[in-house]
C-alpha positions as CSV (number, residue, x, y, z in Angstrom):
1,M,25.7,25.6,-15.9
2,N,22.6,23.8,-17.2
3,L,20.6,26.0,-19.5
4,Q,17.7,23.6,-20.0
5,F,16.1,23.7,-16.6
6,P,16.2,26.3,-13.9
7,A,18.4,25.6,-10.8
8,L,17.0,24.5,-7.5
9,K,19.9,24.8,-5.1
10,L,20.4,23.1,-1.7
11,K,21.9,24.5,1.4
12,K,25.4,23.5,2.4
13,N,25.7,19.8,3.5
14,E,22.1,19.1,2.5
15,D,23.1,16.9,-0.4
16,R,24.4,14.0,1.6
17,R,21.1,12.2,1.8
18,I,20.4,12.8,-1.9
19,K,23.9,11.4,-2.8
20,A,23.2,8.4,-0.7
21,G,20.2,7.5,-2.9
22,H,17.2,9.3,-1.5
23,L,14.8,10.9,-4.0
24,W,13.1,13.5,-1.8
25,V,14.0,17.1,-1.1
26,F,12.4,18.9,1.8
27,S,11.5,22.5,1.7
28,N,13.9,23.4,4.7
29,E,16.8,22.0,2.7
30,I,16.5,24.6,-0.1
31,N,18.7,27.7,-0.4
32,T,15.7,30.0,-0.9
33,R,17.9,33.1,-1.1
34,E,19.4,32.0,-4.4
35,T,16.5,29.9,-5.6
36,P,13.3,31.2,-4.1
37,F,10.2,29.0,-4.2
38,D,8.0,31.7,-5.8
39,A,10.1,31.3,-8.9
40,F,8.7,27.9,-9.6
41,E,5.4,26.4,-10.7
42,A,4.0,23.1,-9.3
43,G,5.3,20.2,-11.4
44,Q,8.0,22.2,-13.1
45,L,11.3,20.4,-13.9
46,V,14.4,21.7,-12.2
47,D,18.1,21.0,-12.1
48,L,18.7,20.1,-8.5
49,Q,22.1,21.4,-7.4
50,S,24.3,21.1,-4.3
51,H,25.3,24.4,-2.6
52,N,28.3,24.7,-4.9
53,G,26.2,24.4,-8.1
54,K,27.0,20.7,-8.9
55,S,24.1,19.0,-10.6
56,L,22.5,16.2,-8.6
57,G,19.9,15.3,-11.2
58,V,16.6,16.5,-12.6
59,A,13.6,16.7,-10.2
60,Y,10.1,18.1,-10.4
61,V,9.2,20.7,-7.8
62,N,6.1,21.7,-5.8
63,P,6.5,24.9,-3.8
64,V,3.5,24.2,-1.6
65,S,4.5,20.7,-0.5
66,L,6.8,19.8,2.5
67,I,8.5,17.4,0.0
68,C,9.2,20.2,-2.3
69,A,11.1,18.2,-5.0
70,R,11.4,14.6,-6.1
71,I,14.2,13.3,-8.3
72,M,13.3,11.7,-11.6
73,S,16.7,11.3,-13.2
74,R,20.2,11.4,-11.9
75,D,21.5,12.3,-15.4
76,I,20.9,15.8,-16.6
77,K,21.4,14.5,-20.2
78,H,18.4,12.1,-19.8
79,P,15.6,14.2,-18.2
80,P,12.1,13.0,-17.6
81,S,10.3,12.2,-20.8
82,Q,8.0,9.6,-22.3
83,S,11.0,7.5,-23.3
84,L,12.3,7.5,-19.7
85,L,8.9,6.5,-18.5
86,V,8.7,3.7,-21.0
87,H,12.1,2.4,-19.9
88,R,11.3,2.5,-16.2
89,I,7.9,0.8,-16.7
90,K,9.6,-1.9,-18.7
91,V,12.1,-2.5,-15.9
92,A,9.3,-2.6,-13.4
93,L,7.4,-5.1,-15.6
94,S,10.4,-7.4,-15.9
95,L,10.5,-7.7,-12.1
96,R,6.8,-8.6,-11.7
97,E,7.0,-11.1,-14.5
98,R,9.8,-12.9,-12.7
99,F,7.6,-13.4,-9.6
100,F,4.0,-13.8,-10.9
101,N,2.6,-16.1,-13.5
102,G,-0.5,-14.0,-14.3
103,P,-0.9,-10.3,-15.0
104,Y,-2.2,-9.4,-11.6
105,Y,0.2,-7.2,-9.5
106,R,1.3,-3.7,-8.6
107,L,3.1,-2.8,-11.7
108,V,4.6,0.5,-10.5
109,F,5.3,1.3,-6.8
110,G,6.3,5.0,-6.9
111,E,9.8,5.8,-5.6
112,S,10.7,2.1,-5.3
113,D,10.5,1.8,-9.1
114,F,12.2,5.2,-9.5
115,L,8.9,6.8,-10.6
116,P,8.0,9.0,-7.6
117,G,4.3,9.9,-7.5
118,L,3.1,7.1,-9.8
119,V,1.3,4.0,-8.6
120,V,-0.2,1.5,-11.1
121,D,-2.1,-1.7,-10.3
122,R,-2.7,-4.2,-13.0
123,F,-5.8,-6.4,-13.3
124,G,-5.2,-8.3,-16.6
125,D,-5.8,-5.8,-19.4
126,V,-7.1,-3.2,-17.0
127,L,-4.8,-0.6,-15.3
128,V,-5.7,1.5,-12.3
129,V,-3.4,4.5,-12.1
130,Q,-2.8,7.0,-9.2
131,L,-0.9,10.2,-9.9
132,T,-0.2,11.5,-6.4
133,T,2.1,14.4,-7.1
134,A,2.0,17.6,-9.1
135,G,5.0,16.5,-11.1
136,M,3.2,13.3,-12.2
137,E,0.0,15.2,-12.9
138,V,1.9,17.5,-15.3
139,M,3.2,14.3,-17.1
140,K,-0.2,12.6,-17.2
141,Q,-0.4,12.3,-21.0
142,E,3.2,10.9,-21.2
143,V,2.4,8.4,-18.4
144,I,-0.7,7.2,-20.2
145,A,1.2,6.9,-23.5
146,A,4.0,5.0,-21.9
147,L,1.6,2.5,-20.2
148,E,-0.2,2.0,-23.6
149,K,3.1,1.3,-25.3
150,V,4.5,-1.1,-22.7
151,I,1.3,-3.0,-21.5
152,K,-1.2,-2.3,-24.4
153,P,-4.1,-2.4,-22.0
154,K,-7.8,-2.2,-23.0
155,T,-8.7,0.0,-20.1
156,I,-6.9,2.7,-18.0
157,L,-8.7,4.3,-15.0
158,L,-7.2,7.2,-13.2
159,R,-8.0,7.0,-9.5
160,N,-6.8,10.4,-8.6
161,D,-8.9,10.7,-5.5
162,S,-6.4,10.0,-2.7
163,S,-5.6,12.3,0.2
164,A,-2.0,12.5,-0.9
165,R,-3.1,14.8,-3.8
166,E,-4.7,17.2,-1.3
167,R,-1.2,17.7,0.3
168,E,0.1,18.5,-3.1
169,G,-2.7,21.1,-3.7
170,L,-4.2,18.9,-6.5
171,P,-7.9,18.3,-7.3
172,L,-9.5,15.0,-6.6
173,Y,-11.1,13.1,-9.5
174,Q,-11.6,9.9,-11.4
175,E,-11.2,9.6,-15.1
176,M,-11.5,6.7,-17.5
177,V,-8.8,7.7,-20.1
178,L,-8.8,4.5,-22.2
179,G,-11.6,2.0,-23.0
180,E,-15.1,1.6,-21.9
181,E,-16.5,2.3,-18.4
182,V,-15.5,-0.5,-16.0
183,D,-16.6,-0.7,-12.3
184,T,-15.4,-4.2,-11.4
185,V,-12.4,-6.2,-12.4
186,Y,-11.4,-9.9,-12.2
187,L,-8.1,-10.9,-10.6
188,E,-6.3,-13.9,-9.3
189,D,-4.2,-13.8,-6.2
190,M,-2.3,-16.8,-5.0
191,G,-4.6,-19.3,-6.7
192,V,-7.8,-17.6,-5.5
193,K,-10.2,-15.7,-7.8
194,Y,-11.7,-12.3,-6.9
195,H,-13.8,-9.5,-8.2
196,A,-12.8,-6.0,-7.1
197,P,-14.5,-2.6,-7.3
198,I,-12.0,-0.3,-8.9
199,R,-14.2,2.8,-8.9
200,S,-15.9,2.6,-5.6
201,G,-13.5,0.5,-3.6
202,Q,-10.6,1.5,-1.4
203,K,-7.4,2.8,-3.0
204,T,-7.3,1.1,-6.4
205,G,-9.9,-1.5,-5.4
206,W,-7.5,-4.2,-4.2
207,Y,-4.5,-4.7,-1.9
208,Y,-1.8,-6.8,-3.6
209,D,0.8,-6.0,-0.8
210,Q,-0.3,-8.7,1.6
211,R,-0.5,-11.5,-0.9
212,M,2.7,-13.3,0.1
213,N,1.5,-13.2,3.7
214,R,-2.0,-14.6,2.8
215,Q,-0.2,-17.5,1.2
216,A,1.0,-18.4,4.7
217,L,-2.6,-19.4,5.6
218,T,-2.0,-22.6,3.7
219,G,-1.8,-25.4,6.2
220,L,-2.7,-23.1,9.1
221,V,-6.4,-22.8,8.6
222,K,-7.5,-26.3,7.4
223,G,-10.5,-27.4,9.5
224,Q,-10.3,-24.3,11.7
225,R,-12.8,-21.6,12.6
226,V,-11.5,-18.2,11.3
227,L,-12.4,-14.6,12.1
228,D,-11.4,-12.0,9.5
229,V,-11.6,-8.5,10.9
230,F,-11.5,-5.5,8.6
231,S,-12.2,-8.0,5.9
232,Y,-12.8,-5.5,3.0
233,I,-13.7,-7.7,0.1
234,G,-12.4,-11.0,1.4
235,A,-8.7,-11.2,0.4
236,W,-7.8,-13.0,3.7
237,G,-11.2,-14.7,4.4
238,V,-11.9,-16.2,1.0
239,K,-8.3,-17.4,0.9
240,A,-8.8,-19.1,4.3
241,A,-11.9,-20.8,3.1
242,V,-10.2,-22.0,-0.1
243,E,-7.4,-23.4,2.0
244,G,-9.9,-25.5,3.9
245,A,-11.2,-23.5,6.9
246,K,-14.4,-25.0,8.2
247,E,-15.9,-21.6,8.9
248,V,-14.9,-18.0,8.1
249,V,-16.7,-15.0,9.6
250,S,-15.9,-11.7,7.9
251,V,-16.3,-8.3,9.7
252,D,-16.3,-5.0,7.9
253,A,-18.1,-1.6,8.3
254,S,-19.0,-1.5,4.6
255,V,-22.1,-3.3,3.3
256,Q,-20.6,-3.1,-0.2
257,A,-17.4,-4.8,0.9
258,L,-19.3,-7.7,2.5
259,D,-21.4,-8.0,-0.7
260,F,-18.1,-8.5,-2.5
261,V,-17.0,-11.1,0.1
262,G,-20.1,-13.0,-0.8
263,Q,-19.5,-12.7,-4.5
264,N,-15.9,-13.8,-4.1
265,A,-16.9,-16.7,-1.9
266,E,-19.3,-17.8,-4.6
267,L,-16.7,-17.4,-7.3
268,N,-14.5,-19.9,-5.4
269,N,-17.3,-22.3,-4.4
270,V,-16.8,-21.7,-0.6
271,V,-20.0,-19.7,0.1
272,D,-21.4,-22.4,2.4
273,R,-18.5,-21.8,4.8
274,M,-18.6,-18.1,4.9
275,S,-20.7,-15.5,6.7
276,G,-20.4,-11.8,7.4
277,I,-21.1,-9.2,10.1
278,Q,-21.5,-5.6,9.2
279,G,-20.4,-3.0,11.8
280,D,-17.6,-1.2,13.6
281,A,-14.8,-3.7,14.1
282,F,-14.1,-2.9,17.8
283,K,-17.8,-3.0,18.6
284,V,-18.4,-6.3,16.8
285,M,-15.4,-7.9,18.5
286,K,-16.6,-6.9,21.9
287,E,-20.0,-8.3,21.2
288,L,-18.5,-11.6,20.0
289,R,-16.5,-11.7,23.2
290,E,-19.6,-11.2,25.3
291,E,-21.3,-14.0,23.4
292,K,-18.3,-16.2,24.3
293,E,-17.4,-16.9,20.7
294,K,-14.1,-18.5,20.0
295,F,-12.0,-18.8,16.9
296,D,-8.9,-20.9,16.0
297,V,-7.5,-18.1,13.9
298,V,-8.2,-14.4,14.2
299,I,-6.9,-12.1,11.4
300,V,-6.8,-8.3,12.1
301,D,-5.5,-6.3,9.1
302,P,-6.7,-2.8,9.7
303,P,-6.2,0.4,7.7
304,A,-3.3,2.6,8.9
305,F,-4.0,3.9,12.4
306,I,-0.9,6.0,12.3
307,K,-0.8,8.1,9.1
308,R,1.5,10.8,10.5
309,K,4.2,10.7,13.1
310,K,2.1,12.9,15.4
311,D,-0.6,10.2,15.4
312,Y,1.7,7.6,16.9
313,K,0.5,7.6,20.5
314,E,-3.2,7.4,19.7
315,G,-2.6,5.0,16.8
316,R,-0.5,2.6,18.9
317,E,-3.2,2.4,21.5
318,A,-5.7,1.5,18.8
319,Y,-3.4,-1.3,17.6
320,R,-3.1,-2.5,21.3
321,R,-6.9,-2.5,21.8
322,L,-7.4,-4.3,18.5
323,N,-4.9,-7.1,19.2
324,Q,-6.1,-7.6,22.8
325,L,-9.7,-8.0,21.6
326,A,-8.4,-10.5,19.0
327,I,-6.6,-12.5,21.5
328,Q,-9.7,-12.6,23.8
329,L,-11.5,-14.3,20.9
330,L,-8.9,-16.9,20.3
331,S,-9.4,-20.5,21.3
332,K,-6.9,-22.2,23.8
333,D,-4.2,-22.9,21.2
334,G,-5.1,-20.2,18.6
335,V,-3.2,-18.2,16.1
336,L,-3.3,-14.4,15.8
337,V,-2.5,-12.9,12.4
338,S,-1.8,-9.2,13.1
339,G,-1.1,-6.8,10.3
340,S,-0.1,-3.1,10.1
341,C,0.4,-0.9,7.0
342,S,1.5,2.1,9.2
343,H,5.1,3.0,8.3
344,H,5.3,4.9,11.6
345,L,4.7,1.7,13.6
346,P,8.0,-0.1,13.5
347,R,8.0,-3.9,13.3
348,H,9.4,-4.3,16.8
349,D,6.5,-2.1,18.1
350,L,4.0,-4.4,16.6
351,Q,5.8,-7.4,18.1
352,G,5.7,-5.6,21.5
353,I,1.9,-4.9,21.1
354,V,1.3,-8.6,20.4
355,L,3.4,-9.6,23.5
356,Q,1.8,-6.9,25.7
357,S,-1.7,-7.9,24.7
358,A,-1.0,-11.6,25.4
359,R,0.7,-11.0,28.8
360,H,-2.2,-8.6,29.8
361,L,-4.5,-11.7,29.4
362,D,-2.0,-13.9,31.2
363,R,-1.1,-15.8,28.0
364,N,2.2,-16.5,26.2
365,A,2.9,-15.7,22.6
366,Q,5.1,-17.4,20.1
367,I,5.9,-15.6,16.8
368,L,5.7,-18.2,14.0
369,I,6.0,-16.1,10.9
370,Q,7.1,-12.6,10.1
371,G,5.5,-11.2,7.0
372,Y,6.5,-8.3,4.7
373,Q,5.2,-6.6,1.6
374,G,5.4,-8.6,-1.6
375,P,8.1,-8.1,-4.4
376,D,5.7,-6.0,-6.4
377,H,6.0,-3.5,-3.6
378,P,9.9,-3.3,-3.5
379,V,11.6,-1.4,-0.8
380,H,13.9,1.5,-1.8
381,P,16.8,1.0,0.7
382,A,17.5,4.8,0.9
383,I,13.8,5.6,1.6
384,P,12.5,4.1,4.8
385,E,9.0,5.2,4.0
386,T,8.7,2.6,1.2
387,E,9.0,-0.2,3.9
388,Y,5.6,0.0,5.6
389,L,3.9,-3.4,5.7
390,K,4.1,-5.9,8.6
391,A,2.4,-9.1,9.4
392,I,2.9,-11.3,12.5
393,F,1.6,-14.8,12.8
394,A,1.6,-15.6,16.5
395,R,0.5,-18.6,18.4
396,V,-1.1,-17.6,21.7
397,I,-1.2,-20.3,24.4
398,P,-2.0,-20.4,28.2
399,T,0.8,-19.8,30.6
């Protein structure tokens, strides 16, 4: 019997998924008669055990969360510590350095890097960190120390203001824990330069996950008229302009985001070929359709319309409306770039939406490229939730 950590015991046969590699334990899998939840504090380390008392590893627990425990170590002799964090971050860093020349990437992607509840984006010597679980919040100082040891950054910003923390019963806050106050960072993404707002922007200020898919614009957009919907700060649109698009129109609801599109266009000397429209994406697209505007390439990369399984029906309809509007704005032999970051929308469903939208308009679709999240967002093969990003490049032509 382990004396270092209190036991958290599973019901009979509930250890199969854990043994297969999954890191999550759900509250309905716990034997609460033998190990009641009220015996634990949020973030406390426990010895996760099968029904017969065999240790499955060390996890941190949160009695108020549906995911009530997350495994940090499979070896009871090597429990979570600063040393373990240093080791895991070094392993994560070695992967990124094999794929990317510059220090611009997602350094840690939670469960996929065996650090559940921790997300770190790197912008040179600036790190933006998200601690999304009670267990990681308890280890905050160890996380910061480990990052300082491995990366030696000048600046670390905690962006602990995501909705995931609310589900863990945690407060929302931002904190600059190392270095001077920084609002904007410089980064390079597939040969393009950008400035990103790490304090006031979405998530950590930038989306590295679509970068491999953005590279597919090379050769596709040269001399073309491009519409970039849900543009945010111009990751797709500025890339398109740099790759030779003759005109790029960016659409976003945020004035600040479009200001950054302009700054990033200027940073890459393509400002003369870019313009922006501020407003609701669906409304703007309808207005462009009424004005009989046409584009050779239309990019729609929206936020997640399906955040929970129960949102599926409503969210799928939003994706259908969006893709249909996009196709209506395409020229005769245009290309639709359709993205989704909703895990609950399977890839085959997004394909079906593209096909359904094209056929509704009496057009045919050819899928040219299937895109996935980049290698700095690795997929944990035992955790389907870590595979979430989809991008479809589809040629849409008359029947």
